[in-house]
Steps between C-alpha positions, in 0.01 A plus 500: 500500500346728232124537435532444121297213355680171456578394145311209355815386321729297723833583332718736701562824304842535662658154455244299301445230770151351534372663822335276759339779700483881508878526522766337282671223696829567311551881488226610745326747269127545552295369207275800455387709206791721387287806425447733797259788535613842620305457823670166568843657455409772754367254757803272447732793557318606819495139621878465452561831688286410800641147503855644509405749771342234708801277487737793551336621819454153646872437435599831659287418804682173567835658410474771763315318773688168493875538429633199305158338463447592135809305391391201712159507333652511154739212566215297654311535171226735625533755223162579349406774744830689456690677221799314358818628680684600181195675357448688823868593523493650150180693577609637841853588386370682190241683712761586764752652256223679309394676821858555606611662180179708486530644850877515543654673202845656495481877461714592200475868571805487728701263277685772310606758761739744338842521668576843642851596399714762335384863503157395630663331799705809578205734488289259704763466772582875518135597515433241778783631716389862447161413648649324805404694818693302762799267534257208523344596166844494337570155643165369365569651159851350489369161593229517233738614229736219603231246415472656155883514456484883464765726644480879524700659224462206261566602137353364182629156394442326172241227468756231429669554840159503671410169343824343604437604862162322516553207271339165573770267622462124479868448420767768560652430160189626321564866591799510263289454187247718322345222290488125459679533168791675667522228765490220239770673302730528798443139593586380146824698511613332822690168506263204570652447847409863604144505370204475742329166535159439348302572814677831569466609137125447518488694827705795378314517165169522683637760735609716206163454327321621815727804525435588136126442527435684830799740495516522876122512560508254791147580608360394163713184504376413852140556387537279190679222698233488773215513246644213291586296807145530637365375168714186512417437868224252404760289322724511805223366718418231244868387496517502881207258537678178381813597695298544820326168429846340486581646842182348641586169334839504676355606836245212489731250325421232761137519388572480127266203453213700648571835333621518142670802349177603329321493836739756637447710189122491549542600862711802391252597223226532758741689728588738215128556423442590866801734494376680190158558664649608833735741325206651319334568832822647635554728197136614501537602868825679408332688215204595717730631764697712250192637318285572802762595753337275760802389700297250701479276192863416561402310817339237273807446285714333770234238585461423132876441466511290818208292380700413189786363714266309733304366202810352339600329822147355553490387137821299542375359828160390357623375164813304606345391834811522718543624858548865582870463572587349164261736320648813653855386431423417135298818467804708606745299288265512198471881522877542533551291186230693320660830602844396368345371179294818461808722534678296232197520272475873553866538396455284191183675393647840570791420270248389235311825559818707445557330166140574396529874568 
């Protein structure tokens, strides 16, 4: 409720209904003077912030201390003291990925490592062997050069041959073409029975596009793929939620009259929120360990990860109210189904990522 004076007129400024009290009984708008002072706007803003914070921390407290209880409270109608699940999911997921992308950035400095070949490779190999003092040194140098595909005595080769040696291969047929136009031209010249099907044409065309765009720079391609995939990860999690809710619906199908599909979804939303916050703690510990060099911080990471597993099990036990035997069995089966689904989603989203590069 605001602290603005109530209007003397009884018509609602929003819908025109004659208001019986301070609030419109039709649309719910408060019947107050529309003009606000600057001070009132400031106090209203601060009030909303503290109100949000108060609800947020009280919700977090119940979420962490009582697994599964927050969903039970919401379904029982006790909602005033807590943030709405969807609102809290949006806030925590946005905050999580903001912190994640801020602290964990891909280093692009190593994305375009020049390939050592030709005359440079020959000089590099010859100089390395000249500096070898023992037989063991020569073995180490030979092994290292082997990883770089450099042989002593290599001569200069043209760039086209180099690019063919390190081309990106999604489909073997793509290596025979220098451009998409060349591939399309060859396909049109073939009889209809010998042409590639639609799916393979799409695959080969994209393969050729990547070879033309990156010209064998696999490090840069890997960097771009990972970066784009990480940025669509929130969408993957969002898509996984209704699928996981379906798994819970099937696992508790005998209690379908007690738990509706939406109930399973709400349970998972709270579980996702908890996971986001726990991962933040885990990543913060990881970052502290890397930046400070304090190895002992790593001892806290394992308990954090184990707590996440135990928390999920306790949440299922408390929310669905079944015995430990059934809960553990369904917990294991649920995680197996989620793992299979997650692998499939990763493949699908990775394919989408490739076609966005």
